[in-house]
C-alpha positions in Angstrom: 37.0 4.6 -32.2 37.6 7.9 -30.1 41.3 9.4 -29.9 41.8 7.9 -26.4 41.5 4.3 -28.1 43.4 5.6 -30.8 46.5 6.8 -28.6 46.3 3.6 -26.8 46.5 1.5 -29.6 49.7 3.5 -31.0 51.4 3.1 -27.2 50.9 -0.7 -27.2 52.2 -0.8 -31.2 55.0 1.5 -30.4 56.2 -0.5 -27.1 55.2 -3.9 -27.8 55.0 -4.2 -31.7 51.6 -4.7 -33.6 51.6 -8.4 -32.1 50.2 -6.8 -28.9 46.9 -5.3 -30.4 44.4 -7.9 -30.3 42.6 -8.8 -33.4 39.3 -7.0 -32.1 41.0 -3.9 -31.9 42.4 -4.1 -35.3 39.1 -4.9 -36.1 37.6 -1.4 -34.8 40.3 0.6 -36.4 39.5 -1.2 -39.9 36.0 -0.1 -39.3 37.0 3.5 -38.1 39.3 3.8 -41.7 36.6 2.7 -43.9 34.5 5.3 -42.2 37.1 7.7 -43.3 37.5 7.0 -46.3 40.7 4.8 -46.3 41.6 1.9 -49.0 39.8 -0.6 -48.1 43.1 -2.6 -49.5 44.7 -1.1 -46.5 42.3 -2.3 -43.8 42.9 -5.8 -45.5 46.0 -5.5 -45.0 46.4 -4.4 -41.4 43.7 -7.1 -40.1 45.8 -10.3 -42.3 47.7 -12.1 -39.8 49.0 -13.8 -43.0 50.8 -10.5 -44.3 54.3 -9.9 -42.8 54.4 -7.7 -39.9 56.0 -4.9 -41.1 53.5 -4.6 -43.9 50.8 -4.6 -41.5 52.5 -1.7 -39.0 53.0 0.4 -42.1 49.1 -0.3 -42.8 48.5 0.4 -39.0 50.6 3.7 -39.7 48.9 4.9 -42.9 45.6 4.1 -41.3 45.9 5.9 -38.1 46.9 9.0 -39.6 43.8 9.1 -41.8 41.5 8.4 -38.7 43.4 10.7 -36.4 42.4 13.9 -38.2 38.3 13.2 -37.6 39.1 11.7 -34.4 40.7 15.6 -33.6 38.0 17.5 -34.9 35.2 15.6 -32.7 34.2 17.1 -29.5 33.4 14.9 -26.4 31.2 16.4 -23.5 32.6 15.6 -19.9 30.2 15.3 -16.9 
């Protein structure tokens, strides 16, 4: 997961809701959350379609905030 990917996910959620994001994209975000030390409970709520949508959207928000800090400090090389 990189900053561009995260921004794209956030844009889709803002425009069309969490259902506009594929399960595989949510899995990538959950993996990034795990790497960033986010509670695994939040990640499991995010990827579980049985959870209420509003709860999953809150998890998305919290995870995105937690993951965005480390992504901002990364550097990308361009050719």
